[in-house]
A tleap script that builds the chain and sets N, CA, C and O, in Angstrom:
source leaprc.protein.ff14SB
mol = sequence {
  NMET PRO GLN VAL ASP PRO ASP ASP ASP SER
  ILE TRP ARG ILE THR LEU ARG HIE TYR ARG
  TYR ASP PRO GLU ARG ARG GLU ARG ARG HIE
  VAL ASP ILE ALA THR PHE ASP ASN GLU ARG
  GLU PHE LEU GLN GLU PHE GLY ARG ALA HIE
  TYR GLU LEU GLU ASP ARG LYS ARG GLN GLY
  ALA ALA ASP PRO ARG GLU HIE PHE THR GLY
  LEU THR LYS GLU PRO GLY TYR GLU ALA GLN
  ARG ARG GLU SER GLN GLU ALA LYS TRP ARG
  SER ARG ALA HIE ALA ALA HIE HIE ALA GLN
  ASP GLN ARG GLU GLN ARG ARG CARG
}
set mol.1.N position { 0.825 -1.175 0.000 }
set mol.1.CA position { 0.000 0.000 0.000 }
set mol.1.C position { 0.873 1.243 0.000 }
set mol.1.O position { 1.735 1.396 0.866 }
set mol.2.N position { 0.662 2.112 -0.943 }
set mol.2.CA position { 1.484 3.329 -0.968 }
set mol.2.C position { 1.081 4.278 0.160 }
set mol.2.O position { -0.100 4.512 0.415 }
set mol.3.N position { 2.072 4.798 0.803 }
set mol.3.CA position { 1.846 5.756 1.876 }
set mol.3.C position { 2.245 7.136 1.379 }
set mol.3.O position { 2.932 7.267 0.367 }
set mol.4.N position { 1.810 8.161 2.097 }
set mol.4.CA position { 2.149 9.531 1.741 }
set mol.4.C position { 2.965 10.153 2.863 }
set mol.4.O position { 3.040 9.614 3.967 }
set mol.5.N position { 3.569 11.281 2.571 }
set mol.5.CA position { 4.356 12.011 3.556 }
set mol.5.C position { 3.410 12.569 4.620 }
set mol.5.O position { 2.522 13.355 4.288 }
set mol.6.N position { 3.571 12.189 5.875 }
set mol.6.CA position { 2.663 12.679 6.914 }
set mol.6.C position { 2.760 14.186 7.128 }
set mol.6.O position { 1.844 14.789 7.686 }
set mol.7.N position { 3.844 14.792 6.696 }
set mol.7.CA position { 4.040 16.228 6.878 }
set mol.7.C position { 3.601 17.053 5.675 }
set mol.7.O position { 3.751 18.275 5.683 }
set mol.8.N position { 3.058 16.404 4.630 }
set mol.8.CA position { 2.588 17.133 3.450 }
set mol.8.C position { 1.261 17.797 3.793 }
set mol.8.O position { 0.203 17.172 3.718 }
set mol.9.N position { 1.330 19.058 4.167 }
set mol.9.CA position { 0.159 19.783 4.645 }
set mol.9.C position { -0.731 20.289 3.512 }
set mol.9.O position { -1.708 20.996 3.759 }
set mol.10.N position { -0.401 19.935 2.284 }
set mol.10.CA position { -1.187 20.409 1.140 }
set mol.10.C position { -2.263 19.408 0.725 }
set mol.10.O position { -3.068 19.701 -0.158 }
set mol.11.N position { -2.285 18.222 1.357 }
set mol.11.CA position { -3.237 17.181 0.951 }
set mol.11.C position { -4.057 16.685 2.131 }
set mol.11.O position { -3.668 16.836 3.289 }
set mol.12.N position { -5.215 16.082 1.808 }
set mol.12.CA position { -6.008 15.379 2.804 }
set mol.12.C position { -5.295 14.066 3.074 }
set mol.12.O position { -4.843 13.398 2.144 }
set mol.13.N position { -5.192 13.690 4.355 }
set mol.13.CA position { -4.515 12.444 4.699 }
set mol.13.C position { -5.085 11.913 6.004 }
set mol.13.O position { -5.679 12.645 6.794 }
set mol.14.N position { -4.885 10.631 6.200 }
set mol.14.CA position { -5.330 9.994 7.438 }
set mol.14.C position { -4.174 9.149 7.963 }
set mol.14.O position { -3.575 8.360 7.233 }
set mol.15.N position { -3.877 9.335 9.239 }
set mol.15.CA position { -2.722 8.685 9.853 }
set mol.15.C position { -3.175 7.568 10.785 }
set mol.15.O position { -4.050 7.760 11.629 }
set mol.16.N position { -2.571 6.411 10.619 }
set mol.16.CA position { -2.805 5.276 11.502 }
set mol.16.C position { -1.925 5.480 12.727 }
set mol.16.O position { -0.714 5.672 12.614 }
set mol.17.N position { -2.555 5.434 13.904 }
set mol.17.CA position { -1.831 5.668 15.150 }
set mol.17.C position { -1.998 4.469 16.074 }
set mol.17.O position { -3.068 3.865 16.143 }
set mol.18.N position { -0.933 4.139 16.776 }
set mol.18.CA position { -0.920 3.013 17.711 }
set mol.18.C position { -0.717 3.575 19.111 }
set mol.18.O position { 0.317 4.176 19.402 }
set mol.19.N position { -1.707 3.377 19.978 }
set mol.19.CA position { -1.568 3.790 21.372 }
set mol.19.C position { -0.847 2.667 22.097 }
set mol.19.O position { -1.355 1.551 22.205 }
set mol.20.N position { 0.344 2.979 22.591 }
set mol.20.CA position { 1.172 1.944 23.216 }
set mol.20.C position { 2.187 2.585 24.156 }
set mol.20.O position { 2.319 3.807 24.226 }
set mol.21.N position { 2.886 1.734 24.863 }
set mol.21.CA position { 3.953 2.203 25.734 }
set mol.21.C position { 5.170 2.522 24.881 }
set mol.21.O position { 5.593 1.710 24.057 }
set mol.22.N position { 5.730 3.706 25.082 }
set mol.22.CA position { 6.928 4.127 24.367 }
set mol.22.C position { 8.091 4.086 25.359 }
set mol.22.O position { 8.213 4.976 26.201 }
set mol.23.N position { 8.954 3.052 25.269 }
set mol.23.CA position { 10.032 2.925 26.260 }
set mol.23.C position { 11.027 4.080 26.210 }
set mol.23.O position { 11.644 4.416 27.221 }
set mol.24.N position { 11.180 4.679 25.053 }
set mol.24.CA position { 12.120 5.796 24.934 }
set mol.24.C position { 11.655 6.996 25.767 }
set mol.24.O position { 12.468 7.686 26.382 }
set mol.25.N position { 10.348 7.233 25.778 }
set mol.25.CA position { 9.805 8.360 26.536 }
set mol.25.C position { 9.227 7.939 27.886 }
set mol.25.O position { 8.824 8.782 28.687 }
set mol.26.N position { 9.190 6.623 28.132 }
set mol.26.CA position { 8.679 6.060 29.382 }
set mol.26.C position { 7.243 6.501 29.675 }
set mol.26.O position { 6.910 6.898 30.791 }
set mol.27.N position { 6.412 6.419 28.649 }
set mol.27.CA position { 5.005 6.773 28.799 }
set mol.27.C position { 4.182 6.110 27.708 }
set mol.27.O position { 4.709 5.714 26.668 }
set mol.28.N position { 2.884 5.993 27.956 }
set mol.28.CA position { 1.978 5.528 26.912 }
set mol.28.C position { 1.591 6.736 26.074 }
set mol.28.O position { 1.331 7.814 26.607 }
set mol.29.N position { 1.557 6.549 24.767 }
set mol.29.CA position { 1.190 7.652 23.881 }
set mol.29.C position { 0.811 7.117 22.515 }
set mol.29.O position { 1.042 5.950 22.199 }
set mol.30.N position { 0.225 7.988 21.712 }
set mol.30.CA position { -0.086 7.630 20.338 }
set mol.30.C position { 1.185 7.766 19.500 }
set mol.30.O position { 1.857 8.797 19.529 }
set mol.31.N position { 1.498 6.714 18.760 }
set mol.31.CA position { 2.667 6.705 17.877 }
set mol.31.C position { 2.143 6.581 16.446 }
set mol.31.O position { 1.404 5.650 16.128 }
set mol.32.N position { 2.530 7.525 15.587 }
set mol.32.CA position { 2.104 7.476 14.190 }
set mol.32.C position { 2.814 6.322 13.492 }
set mol.32.O position { 4.036 6.192 13.564 }
set mol.33.N position { 2.022 5.480 12.811 }
set mol.33.CA position { 2.539 4.289 12.154 }
set mol.33.C position { 2.668 4.498 10.652 }
set mol.33.O position { 3.714 4.215 10.068 }
set mol.34.N position { 1.599 4.993 10.025 }
set mol.34.CA position { 1.580 5.167 8.574 }
set mol.34.C position { 0.536 6.222 8.217 }
set mol.34.O position { -0.422 6.432 8.960 }
set mol.35.N position { 0.725 6.882 7.078 }
set mol.35.CA position { -0.202 7.908 6.608 }
set mol.35.C position { -0.625 7.592 5.192 }
set mol.35.O position { 0.198 7.228 4.352 }
set mol.36.N position { -1.922 7.734 4.930 }
set mol.36.CA position { -2.506 7.395 3.633 }
set mol.36.C position { -3.336 8.563 3.108 }
set mol.36.O position { -3.859 9.361 3.885 }
set mol.37.N position { -3.450 8.657 1.789 }
set mol.37.CA position { -4.341 9.641 1.195 }
set mol.37.C position { -5.578 8.960 0.607 }
set mol.37.O position { -6.349 9.575 -0.129 }
set mol.38.N position { -5.753 7.680 0.947 }
set mol.38.CA position { -6.864 6.892 0.447 }
set mol.38.C position { -7.500 6.177 1.639 }
set mol.38.O position { -6.853 5.374 2.311 }
set mol.39.N position { -8.781 6.481 1.892 }
set mol.39.CA position { -9.441 5.921 3.071 }
set mol.39.C position { -9.539 4.399 3.016 }
set mol.39.O position { -9.389 3.733 4.040 }
set mol.40.N position { -9.787 3.851 1.845 }
set mol.40.CA position { -9.886 2.398 1.696 }
set mol.40.C position { -8.578 1.726 2.101 }
set mol.40.O position { -8.592 0.722 2.813 }
set mol.41.N position { -7.457 2.269 1.656 }
set mol.41.CA position { -6.156 1.700 2.015 }
set mol.41.C position { -5.903 1.834 3.521 }
set mol.41.O position { -5.372 0.922 4.155 }
set mol.42.N position { -6.292 2.985 4.080 }
set mol.42.CA position { -6.155 3.161 5.531 }
set mol.42.C position { -6.954 2.090 6.274 }
set mol.42.O position { -6.443 1.452 7.195 }
set mol.43.N position { -8.218 1.897 5.865 }
set mol.43.CA position { -9.078 0.927 6.550 }
set mol.43.C position { -8.542 -0.494 6.430 }
set mol.43.O position { -8.657 -1.276 7.373 }
set mol.44.N position { -7.962 -0.838 5.292 }
set mol.44.CA position { -7.360 -2.168 5.145 }
set mol.44.C position { -6.208 -2.352 6.130 }
set mol.44.O position { -6.111 -3.376 6.805 }
set mol.45.N position { -5.340 -1.348 6.202 }
set mol.45.CA position { -4.192 -1.442 7.120 }
set mol.45.C position { -4.654 -1.401 8.574 }
set mol.45.O position { -4.102 -2.102 9.422 }
set mol.46.N position { -5.657 -0.587 8.863 }
set mol.46.CA position { -6.217 -0.514 10.209 }
set mol.46.C position { -6.754 -1.882 10.631 }
set mol.46.O position { -6.473 -2.353 11.734 }
set mol.47.N position { -7.521 -2.510 9.757 }
set mol.47.CA position { -8.088 -3.827 10.058 }
set mol.47.C position { -7.016 -4.871 10.280 }
set mol.47.O position { -7.097 -5.660 11.221 }
set mol.48.N position { -6.000 -4.881 9.411 }
set mol.48.CA position { -4.902 -5.836 9.544 }
set mol.48.C position { -4.192 -5.647 10.882 }
set mol.48.O position { -3.947 -6.613 11.605 }
set mol.49.N position { -3.861 -4.391 11.209 }
set mol.49.CA position { -3.149 -4.089 12.451 }
set mol.49.C position { -4.016 -4.429 13.673 }
set mol.49.O position { -3.516 -4.959 14.666 }
set mol.50.N position { -5.303 -4.122 13.593 }
set mol.50.CA position { -6.211 -4.390 14.701 }
set mol.50.C position { -6.289 -5.896 14.997 }
set mol.50.O position { -6.178 -6.310 16.151 }
set mol.51.N position { -6.478 -6.700 13.963 }
set mol.51.CA position { -6.574 -8.148 14.180 }
set mol.51.C position { -5.260 -8.738 14.676 }
set mol.51.O position { -5.262 -9.655 15.497 }
set mol.52.N position { -4.155 -8.226 14.190 }
set mol.52.CA position { -2.849 -8.686 14.670 }
set mol.52.C position { -2.684 -8.352 16.157 }
set mol.52.O position { -2.203 -9.175 16.936 }
set mol.53.N position { -3.082 -7.155 16.532 }
set mol.53.CA position { -2.988 -6.746 17.935 }
set mol.53.C position { -3.911 -7.592 18.810 }
set mol.53.O position { -3.521 -7.992 19.907 }
set mol.54.N position { -5.120 -7.869 18.345 }
set mol.54.CA position { -6.044 -8.700 19.121 }
set mol.54.C position { -5.463 -10.096 19.345 }
set mol.54.O position { -5.611 -10.664 20.427 }
set mol.55.N position { -4.808 -10.644 18.331 }
set mol.55.CA position { -4.146 -11.943 18.490 }
set mol.55.C position { -3.059 -11.868 19.557 }
set mol.55.O position { -2.954 -12.754 20.405 }
set mol.56.N position { -2.257 -10.818 19.515 }
set mol.56.CA position { -1.196 -10.648 20.509 }
set mol.56.C position { -1.773 -10.485 21.909 }
set mol.56.O position { -1.197 -10.978 22.879 }
set mol.57.N position { -2.910 -9.794 22.021 }
set mol.57.CA position { -3.554 -9.636 23.333 }
set mol.57.C position { -4.033 -10.983 23.858 }
set mol.57.O position { -3.854 -11.284 25.038 }
set mol.58.N position { -4.642 -11.801 22.991 }
set mol.58.CA position { -5.116 -13.129 23.413 }
set mol.58.C position { -3.971 -14.011 23.895 }
set mol.58.O position { -4.145 -14.847 24.782 }
set mol.59.N position { -2.796 -13.812 23.298 }
set mol.59.CA position { -1.612 -14.592 23.680 }
set mol.59.C position { -0.919 -14.004 24.915 }
set mol.59.O position { 0.019 -14.596 25.449 }
set mol.60.N position { -1.390 -12.838 25.361 }
set mol.60.CA position { -0.776 -12.184 26.515 }
set mol.60.C position { 0.483 -11.425 26.170 }
set mol.60.O position { 1.255 -11.069 27.060 }
set mol.61.N position { 0.706 -11.170 24.886 }
set mol.61.CA position { 1.936 -10.508 24.447 }
set mol.61.C position { 1.742 -9.010 24.205 }
set mol.61.O position { 2.664 -8.340 23.737 }
set mol.62.N position { 0.555 -8.473 24.517 }
set mol.62.CA position { 0.305 -7.046 24.308 }
set mol.62.C position { -0.462 -6.489 25.499 }
set mol.62.O position { -1.242 -7.194 26.141 }
set mol.63.N position { -0.233 -5.242 25.776 }
set mol.63.CA position { -0.928 -4.530 26.845 }
set mol.63.C position { -2.407 -4.394 26.476 }
set mol.63.O position { -2.717 -4.013 25.347 }
set mol.64.N position { -3.319 -4.693 27.390 }
set mol.64.CA position { -4.746 -4.582 27.083 }
set mol.64.C position { -5.184 -3.166 26.712 }
set mol.64.O position { -6.235 -2.985 26.097 }
set mol.65.N position { -4.386 -2.159 27.081 }
set mol.65.CA position { -4.736 -0.770 26.761 }
set mol.65.C position { -4.305 -0.351 25.369 }
set mol.65.O position { -4.695 0.714 24.889 }
set mol.66.N position { -3.506 -1.178 24.719 }
set mol.66.CA position { -3.062 -0.837 23.358 }
set mol.66.C position { -4.251 -0.839 22.412 }
set mol.66.O position { -5.172 -1.644 22.547 }
set mol.67.N position { -4.214 0.083 21.445 }
set mol.67.CA position { -5.239 0.109 20.409 }
set mol.67.C position { -4.763 0.967 19.234 }
set mol.67.O position { -3.754 1.666 19.325 }
set mol.68.N position { -5.501 0.898 18.148 }
set mol.68.CA position { -5.205 1.687 16.962 }
set mol.68.C position { -6.325 2.691 16.732 }
set mol.68.O position { -7.494 2.410 17.000 }
set mol.69.N position { -5.952 3.867 16.230 }
set mol.69.CA position { -6.913 4.893 15.863 }
set mol.69.C position { -6.460 5.540 14.564 }
set mol.69.O position { -5.376 5.255 14.055 }
set mol.70.N position { -7.303 6.409 14.038 }
set mol.70.CA position { -6.950 7.169 12.850 }
set mol.70.C position { -7.116 8.646 13.127 }
set mol.70.O position { -8.044 9.050 13.827 }
set mol.71.N position { -6.230 9.448 12.585 }
set mol.71.CA position { -6.305 10.898 12.727 }
set mol.71.C position { -6.372 11.494 11.333 }
set mol.71.O position { -5.429 11.380 10.550 }
set mol.72.N position { -7.497 12.132 11.027 }
set mol.72.CA position { -7.688 12.766 9.724 }
set mol.72.C position { -7.141 14.177 9.763 }
set mol.72.O position { -7.406 14.927 10.702 }
set mol.73.N position { -6.382 14.536 8.749 }
set mol.73.CA position { -5.818 15.881 8.664 }
set mol.73.C position { -6.210 16.490 7.317 }
set mol.73.O position { -5.846 15.984 6.255 }
set mol.74.N position { -6.957 17.583 7.392 }
set mol.74.CA position { -7.337 18.320 6.186 }
set mol.74.C position { -6.130 19.127 5.712 }
set mol.74.O position { -5.193 19.344 6.480 }
set mol.75.N position { -6.144 19.576 4.449 }
set mol.75.CA position { -5.063 20.467 4.000 }
set mol.75.C position { -4.995 21.698 4.910 }
set mol.75.O position { -6.023 22.301 5.219 }
set mol.76.N position { -3.803 22.062 5.330 }
set mol.76.CA position { -3.602 23.201 6.222 }
set mol.76.C position { -3.718 22.863 7.697 }
set mol.76.O position { -3.641 23.759 8.538 }
set mol.77.N position { -3.902 21.594 8.031 }
set mol.77.CA position { -4.074 21.164 9.426 }
set mol.77.C position { -2.886 21.588 10.298 }
set mol.77.O position { -3.069 22.179 11.363 }
set mol.78.N position { -1.680 21.284 9.839 }
set mol.78.CA position { -0.485 21.590 10.642 }
set mol.78.C position { -0.280 23.094 10.796 }
set mol.78.O position { 0.090 23.561 11.873 }
set mol.79.N position { -0.515 23.847 9.738 }
set mol.79.CA position { -0.364 25.306 9.820 }
set mol.79.C position { -1.363 25.884 10.812 }
set mol.79.O position { -1.021 26.763 11.602 }
set mol.80.N position { -2.600 25.389 10.773 }
set mol.80.CA position { -3.622 25.864 11.703 }
set mol.80.C position { -3.283 25.467 13.133 }
set mol.80.O position { -3.479 26.257 14.057 }
set mol.81.N position { -2.778 24.257 13.327 }
set mol.81.CA position { -2.391 23.798 14.666 }
set mol.81.C position { -1.256 24.653 15.229 }
set mol.81.O position { -1.283 25.037 16.398 }
set mol.82.N position { -0.256 24.950 14.387 }
set mol.82.CA position { 0.858 25.806 14.832 }
set mol.82.C position { 0.369 27.203 15.183 }
set mol.82.O position { 0.780 27.773 16.195 }
set mol.83.N position { -0.506 27.755 14.353 }
set mol.83.CA position { -1.045 29.083 14.591 }
set mol.83.C position { -1.824 29.123 15.905 }
set mol.83.O position { -1.702 30.078 16.672 }
set mol.84.N position { -2.611 28.107 16.160 }
set mol.84.CA position { -3.386 28.020 17.398 }
set mol.84.C position { -2.461 27.918 18.603 }
set mol.84.O position { -2.698 28.556 19.629 }
set mol.85.N position { -1.410 27.118 18.481 }
set mol.85.CA position { -0.444 26.961 19.575 }
set mol.85.C position { 0.273 28.275 19.858 }
set mol.85.O position { 0.462 28.644 21.017 }
set mol.86.N position { 0.672 28.982 18.804 }
set mol.86.CA position { 1.348 30.264 18.988 }
set mol.86.C position { 0.427 31.287 19.631 }
set mol.86.O position { 0.869 32.080 20.462 }
set mol.87.N position { -0.856 31.280 19.255 }
set mol.87.CA position { -1.820 32.196 19.862 }
set mol.87.C position { -1.973 31.895 21.352 }
set mol.87.O position { -2.089 32.811 22.167 }
set mol.88.N position { -1.971 30.621 21.699 }
set mol.88.CA position { -2.069 30.231 23.109 }
set mol.88.C position { -0.843 30.728 23.877 }
set mol.88.O position { -0.970 31.247 24.987 }
set mol.89.N position { 0.343 30.568 23.284 }
set mol.89.CA position { 1.566 31.029 23.955 }
set mol.89.C position { 1.549 32.549 24.134 }
set mol.89.O position { 1.914 33.060 25.192 }
set mol.90.N position { 1.118 33.271 23.083 }
set mol.90.CA position { 1.046 34.741 23.181 }
set mol.90.C position { 0.074 35.154 24.274 }
set mol.90.O position { 0.343 36.083 25.036 }
set mol.91.N position { -1.058 34.462 24.349 }
set mol.91.CA position { -2.069 34.776 25.357 }
set mol.91.C position { -1.514 34.544 26.761 }
set mol.91.O position { -1.730 35.359 27.658 }
set mol.92.N position { -0.807 33.442 26.949 }
set mol.92.CA position { -0.221 33.156 28.267 }
set mol.92.C position { 0.848 34.184 28.621 }
set mol.92.O position { 0.931 34.622 29.768 }
set mol.93.N position { 1.659 34.568 27.649 }
set mol.93.CA position { 2.698 35.566 27.900 }
set mol.93.C position { 2.065 36.905 28.266 }
set mol.93.O position { 2.530 37.598 29.170 }
set mol.94.N position { 1.002 37.257 27.555 }
set mol.94.CA position { 0.301 38.511 27.852 }
set mol.94.C position { -0.288 38.466 29.263 }
set mol.94.O position { -0.182 39.442 30.006 }
set mol.95.N position { -0.902 37.351 29.639 }
set mol.95.CA position { -1.493 37.211 30.970 }
set mol.95.C position { -0.409 37.293 32.049 }
set mol.95.O position { -0.608 37.936 33.080 }
set mol.96.N position { 0.720 36.653 31.819 }
set mol.96.CA position { 1.817 36.700 32.790 }
set mol.96.C position { 2.342 38.123 32.938 }
set mol.96.O position { 2.625 38.569 34.050 }
set mol.97.N position { 2.474 38.835 31.821 }
set mol.97.CA position { 2.949 40.220 31.849 }
set mol.97.C position { 1.942 41.097 32.602 }
set mol.97.O position { 2.328 41.944 33.407 }
set mol.98.N position { 0.665 40.887 32.336 }
set mol.98.CA position { -0.381 41.658 33.012 }
set mol.98.C position { -0.360 41.385 34.514 }
set mol.98.O position { -0.496 42.315 35.309 }
set mol.99.N position { -0.194 40.138 34.911 }
set mol.99.CA position { -0.136 39.780 36.332 }
set mol.99.C position { 1.061 40.449 36.997 }
set mol.99.O position { 0.962 40.919 38.130 }
set mol.100.N position { 2.181 40.491 36.300 }
set mol.100.CA position { 3.379 41.146 36.841 }
set mol.100.C position { 3.122 42.636 37.045 }
set mol.100.O position { 3.518 43.205 38.062 }
set mol.101.N position { 2.460 43.265 36.076 }
set mol.101.CA position { 2.118 44.687 36.205 }
set mol.101.C position { 1.223 44.925 37.417 }
set mol.101.O position { 1.403 45.898 38.149 }
set mol.102.N position { 0.258 44.031 37.624 }
set mol.102.CA position { -0.672 44.168 38.754 }
set mol.102.C position { 0.090 44.059 40.078 }
set mol.102.O position { -0.170 44.821 41.009 }
set mol.103.N position { 1.024 43.115 40.160 }
set mol.103.CA position { 1.803 42.960 41.391 }
set mol.103.C position { 2.646 44.205 41.665 }
set mol.103.O position { 2.753 44.652 42.808 }
set mol.104.N position { 3.237 44.756 40.618 }
set mol.104.CA position { 4.064 45.952 40.792 }
set mol.104.C position { 3.228 47.156 41.233 }
set mol.104.O position { 3.687 47.966 42.038 }
set mol.105.N position { 2.020 47.277 40.717 }
set mol.105.CA position { 1.155 48.396 41.100 }
set mol.105.C position { 0.730 48.263 42.564 }
set mol.105.O position { 0.618 49.277 43.254 }
set mol.106.N position { 0.493 47.065 43.052 }
set mol.106.CA position { 0.110 46.873 44.449 }
set mol.106.C position { 1.229 47.233 45.400 }
set mol.106.O position { 0.976 47.670 46.523 }
set mol.107.N position { 2.466 47.055 44.963 }
set mol.107.CA position { 3.618 47.356 45.824 }
set mol.107.C position { 3.795 48.846 46.031 }
set mol.107.O position { 4.378 49.269 47.029 }
set mol.108.N position { 3.303 49.638 45.112 }
set mol.108.CA position { 3.524 51.099 45.191 }
set mol.108.C position { 2.637 51.761 46.172 }
set mol.108.O position { 2.709 52.978 46.346 }
savepdb mol mol.pdb
quit
């Protein structure tokens, strides 16, 4: 199955994600496995991965909390996410600056 670049923000894409323990980060998290621009191909890979994981769970070789999901990204998803994150940071910085001003005014 052909996959696409997960960072290509100019196309519609769907990413197969595996929720599992990440020993490198010492936490459970979603790990991106593959990205597709075709829903049928995504669903085929999702089904294959899901059944393989269920087999491993039955054998006791997988964490019961592990699972697969899909994340759909429209064109411009990453740019919008970055913009939203930057707006949040600016808002927090503004609030911190305002709080500092308030503390200084009370001291006077």
